[in-house]
C-alpha positions in Angstrom: -0.3 0.1 -0.2 1.5 3.6 -0.9 2.6 6.1 1.4 0.7 9.5 0.6 3.3 12.2 1.1 2.7 14.7 4.1 2.0 18.2 3.3 5.0 18.9 4.6 6.8 17.1 2.1 5.2 18.6 -0.7 6.4 21.9 0.2 9.8 20.9 1.2 10.9 19.5 -2.1 10.3 22.6 -3.9 12.1 24.7 -1.6 15.3 22.2 -1.5 15.1 22.6 -5.2 14.9 26.2 -5.2 17.6 26.4 -2.2 19.8 24.4 -4.6 19.0 26.4 -7.6 19.8 29.6 -5.8 23.1 28.3 -4.7 24.1 27.2 -8.0 23.3 30.8 -9.2 25.1 32.4 -6.6 28.3 30.2 -7.4 28.2 30.4 -10.8 27.9 34.4 -10.3 30.9 34.5 -8.0 32.9 32.5 -10.5 32.0 35.0 -13.2 32.6 37.5 -11.1 36.3 36.4 -9.9 36.8 35.8 -13.7 35.7 39.5 -15.0 38.8 41.5 -16.0 37.5 45.1 -15.0 37.9 47.5 -12.4 34.9 48.0 -11.4 34.3 44.2 -10.8 38.0 44.4 -9.0 36.2 46.8 -6.7 33.6 44.6 -5.9 35.8 41.3 -5.1 38.0 43.7 -2.6 35.0 44.5 -1.2 33.7 41.4 -0.9 36.8 40.1 0.4 37.2 42.8 3.4 33.6 42.0 4.6 33.4 38.6 4.5 37.4 37.3 4.9 37.3 38.6 8.7 34.8 37.4 9.6 35.7 33.8 8.9 39.0 33.9 11.3 37.6 32.0 14.0 37.1 29.1 11.2 40.5 29.3 10.0 42.1 29.2 13.7 42.4 25.2 13.3 43.9 25.5 10.2 46.3 27.4 11.4 47.5 25.7 14.6 47.8 22.5 12.5 49.7 24.7 10.0 52.0 25.8 12.9 52.0 22.0 14.4 53.4 20.9 11.3 56.0 23.1 11.2 57.0 22.4 14.9 57.0 19.4 14.3 59.1 19.6 11.2 61.4 21.9 13.5 61.6 19.2 16.0 62.5 16.7 13.5 65.2 19.0 12.1 66.3 19.5 15.9 66.8 15.9 16.7 68.5 14.8 13.2 70.9 17.5 14.0 71.1 15.9 17.7 72.3 12.9 16.4 74.4 14.0 14.1 76.3 15.7 16.6 76.2 12.9 18.8 77.9 10.7 16.3 80.6 13.7 16.0 81.1 13.7 19.4 81.5 9.7 19.3 84.0 10.4 16.6 85.8 12.9 18.4 86.2 10.8 21.7 87.6 8.1 19.6 90.1 10.1 17.9 91.0 12.3 21.7 91.4 8.3 22.9 93.8 7.4 20.2 95.8 10.8 20.4 96.1 10.5 24.0 97.9 6.7 23.2 100.2 8.2 21.2 100.9 11.1 23.6 101.5 8.2 26.7 103.4 6.2 23.8 105.4 9.4 23.0 106.1 10.0 26.2 107.5 7.0 27.4 109.8 6.6 24.3 111.1 9.9 25.6 111.6 8.5 28.9 113.5 5.6 27.4 115.8 8.2 25.4 116.6 10.3 29.4 117.7 7.2 30.6 121.5 7.6 31.3 123.2 4.4 30.8 127.1 3.1 31.2 128.7 3.9 27.9 129.5 0.6 28.1 126.1 -0.7 27.8 124.2 -1.3 24.5 120.6 -2.3 24.7 117.5 -3.3 22.5 114.0 -1.8 22.7 110.9 -3.7 22.4 107.3 -3.6 22.6 105.4 -5.8 25.2 102.9 -8.1 23.5 99.5 -8.7 25.2 100.5 -12.3 26.6 98.4 -14.7 29.6 99.9 -17.6 29.6 103.1 -18.3 31.4 104.6 -20.2 34.4 105.4 -17.1 36.1 102.4 -14.9 37.8 103.7 -11.6 36.8 105.5 -11.4 33.6 105.4 -9.8 29.8 106.0 -10.7 26.7 108.7 -8.7 24.1 108.2 -8.6 20.0 112.6 -9.6 19.9 114.0 -12.7 20.3 117.3 -14.6 19.6 117.7 -13.6 16.1 117.9 -9.8 17.8 120.4 -11.3 20.1 118.6 -11.7 23.2 119.5 -14.0 25.7 118.2 -15.4 29.2 119.3 -13.0 32.1 119.7 -9.6 30.7 118.2 -6.9 32.5 114.7 -5.1 31.0 114.1 -1.4 32.0 111.8 1.1 31.2 111.7 5.0 31.2 112.1 4.9 34.9 113.8 1.8 36.4 114.7 -1.9 36.4 111.7 -3.8 35.2 113.0 -7.2 35.5 115.2 -10.0 33.9 115.1 -11.8 30.6 113.8 -15.7 31.2 113.1 -17.7 28.4 114.1 -16.6 24.7 112.6 -17.5 21.6 113.2 -16.5 17.9 111.3 -13.5 17.6 110.1 -13.2 21.2 111.4 -13.1 24.5 109.7 -13.3 27.9 110.3 -10.9 31.3 110.1 -11.9 34.7 109.4 -8.7 36.7 110.8 -8.1 39.6 106.9 -8.3 41.4 107.2 -11.9 40.7 107.9 -14.9 43.6 110.7 -16.3 41.5 112.8 -13.0 41.2 115.8 -12.5 43.3 118.4 -9.9 42.6 120.9 -8.5 44.7 120.6 -4.8 45.5 123.0 -2.3 47.7 121.5 0.2 49.5 122.1 4.0 49.2 123.8 5.9 50.6 124.2 3.4 53.4 126.0 1.1 51.0 124.4 -2.3 52.7 123.6 -5.3 50.3 120.4 -6.8 50.7 118.2 -9.3 48.2 115.0 -7.9 47.0 112.6 -11.1 46.6 109.3 -10.5 44.9 106.1 -11.7 46.2 103.5 -11.0 43.6 102.8 -7.8 45.2 103.4 -4.0 44.0 106.2 -3.5 46.4 109.1 -6.4 47.0 110.7 -7.3 50.0 114.2 -6.5 51.1 115.7 -9.8 52.7 119.0 -10.3 54.2 119.7 -6.9 55.0 122.0 -6.2 58.1 121.2 -4.2 60.9 118.0 -3.5 59.2 117.8 -0.3 61.9 120.3 1.6 59.9 117.8 2.0 56.5 115.5 4.6 56.3 112.0 4.8 54.4 113.4 6.7 50.6 116.8 5.1 50.6 117.6 4.5 46.8 117.7 1.2 45.8 120.3 -0.3 43.1 121.5 -2.8 41.7 124.9 -4.1 43.1 126.0 -6.4 40.3 126.9 -9.0 42.3 127.1 -12.2 40.7 127.0 -10.7 37.6 123.1 -10.8 37.4 123.0 -7.6 36.5 125.0 -4.5 35.7 125.9 -2.1 39.1 124.2 1.2 39.6 120.9 0.1 37.4 118.0 2.1 39.4 115.6 0.3 41.4 113.2 2.0 43.6 113.0 3.4 47.1 112.8 1.6 50.5 109.0 1.8 52.3 108.4 0.7 55.1 105.0 -1.6 55.4 102.3 -1.4 58.4 103.7 -4.9 59.4 107.0 -3.4 59.8 108.9 -5.0 57.1 111.5 -3.0 54.6 109.8 -3.3 50.9 110.8 -1.4 47.7 108.8 1.0 45.9 109.7 0.4 42.3 110.6 3.2 40.4 109.2 1.2 37.1 105.8 1.2 36.4 104.9 -2.7 36.0 101.2 -2.0 35.6 101.9 0.2 32.1 104.4 -1.1 30.4 104.8 -0.9 26.6 108.3 -0.2 26.0 111.1 -2.3 27.0 114.9 -1.7 26.9 117.0 -4.7 27.3 120.6 -4.1 27.8 123.8 -6.4 26.8 125.2 -7.8 29.2 129.1 -8.7 28.9 129.3 -12.7 29.6 131.6 -13.0 32.8 134.7 -14.6 31.6 135.0 -18.6 32.3 137.6 -19.8 34.6 138.8 -23.4 33.6 142.0 -24.0 35.9 142.7 -22.4 38.9 146.8 -21.7 38.0 145.6 -18.9 35.8 144.2 -16.5 39.2 148.0 -17.3 40.6 150.4 -17.6 38.2 151.9 -15.2 35.2 151.4 -16.6 31.9 154.0 -18.7 30.7 157.0 -17.4 28.7 160.5 -18.7 27.7 162.9 -20.9 29.6 165.5 -19.7 30.8 168.7 -21.6 31.7 170.3 -21.2 35.1 173.4 -19.0 34.9 177.0 -19.5 33.8 179.3 -20.1 36.7 181.7 -17.0 36.9 185.2 -17.5 35.9 184.6 -20.4 33.9 
């Protein structure tokens, strides 16, 4: 059964059509007005803009706010990118700074090696300390010089400040240095200025102990410790360190060498002691031509 339109619908349809037609005509007139190139039409357009645009500022506010928000977001994105770039540059600068500090430290250690004054009779070979973890000694380092460089067991090794240890194992291209702090290290030393003899005994601590000291009460903290040269273990007068007294009253030595930061070592060529084959050579002069008895007088 068909529904009969009400009186309201009968009047609304023509009204809607009329409104649509009027809007279309206005839009067409506005478009035509904006297309006309005429001074009068230009004045009309300017008047319409002056009257209509200011009253629509409230409608343009969200658009303006959205535009500013987009600009702020783009600015934030640019700031974030610049921040990341600065962070990368800062990290790179830090790596360069670390490299520069390492080079400066290596240069300082090499300069320290050059400042060490040795006896003119001593020559040396400079080697680089290698990273090494496998060793029968608890305190030892490995050098990149060996038998092909003329290195021999027992030779002394120094850094830029003082004695470090001795060679204890030589390969063709490497050599091991047992440090003064190792438990197997024993070297004869002299205490200055008293001139007393002692044995520097390593005990795996940073301050080796002084043993077999005659009259320990004559030794004062701060006394200088040098090698004695006894037994031809080391050349004499190599700087070792200074005397300190531990909390338990024992005499110990603060080493001049920095055994915790070894990069370059100088191995001293020590002349081998002459071997004595017979005891007669110690007390008798060398053999010369045998002379006969003097002839009798008057014969």
